N, C-alpha and C positions, 0 to 999 in steps of 0.2 A: 504494500500500500504506500505508494509514493505521492498520492494526490494528483495523479495525471488527469483526473476528470475535470479539475478546475483550470488546468493550463492547456491551451490549444498549442500543441507542438507541431501541427501540420500546417505550414504556410499555404499550401495549395487549397485547403479548405476555406481559409479566410479569403483568398483571391477569388475562389469560385462564388462565394457569397457576394462579394463586391461586384463581380461581373453579372450575377443574377439581378442585383439591384439596378445596375445600368441597363440591362435588357428590359426590365419592367418599365423604367422611365422612357426608354426609346419606344417601346411598344405603345405606350399611352401618351405620346407626345402632344397630340391635339388637345385633349382636355387639360394637360399640364400647361400648355402654352396659353390657353384662354384664361385659366385661373391665375397664372403668373401675371398676365397683362392686367387683369382686374386688380390684383394686389398692387402692382406698380402704379397704376392710374389712381387708385385710392390713396396711396402714400403721397403721390405728387399733389393731389387735391388738398390733403391735410397740410402738407408743407406750404402750399401757396396760401391757404386760408390763414395760417398762423404766422408765418415768417415774412411774407410780403405784405405790403400795405394795401390790403383789400378793404374797401369800405363796406363792410357787412356789419349789421348789428350783432351784438354778442350772442343772443339766443340762436340766431341763424348759424353763426360759427360753431356753436356747441352742437347743434343739430347735425350740421354737415360732418363734424368730427365723429360723432357717434355713428352715423350711417357709414362713413368710410372705415372706421375701425371695425364695425360689424362685418363689412365686406372683406376686410383683410383677414380677420379671424375665421370667417366662414370659408374663404378661399383656401386658407391653410388647412383647415379641417377636411375640406373636400379633396385637396391634393393628397393628403394622407389616406383618405378613404379610397380614392381612385388608385393609388399606388398599391395598397396592400389588400383591399377587399373587392372593390367593384370594377366596373367597366371591362367586361370580357369581350375582346374584339372578335 
């Protein structure tokens, strides 16, 4: 009993898992691209609303921020779901 169950001594197994993850991302590129664009657009909107001098009332800024942050969190969750559970091509 040398505790080999806790240590991964086979580097090919780690490489295989990494390649499998890249294959899943490549296979699901369309939903990933759409969700990534939604995340980036939401981040840009939040940046523009708060860092640039946009003349919006504070309640509208807060509402826009909440909607954009909801889109970012939802997109991240859907990306994880798409990668590991759903979207069978």
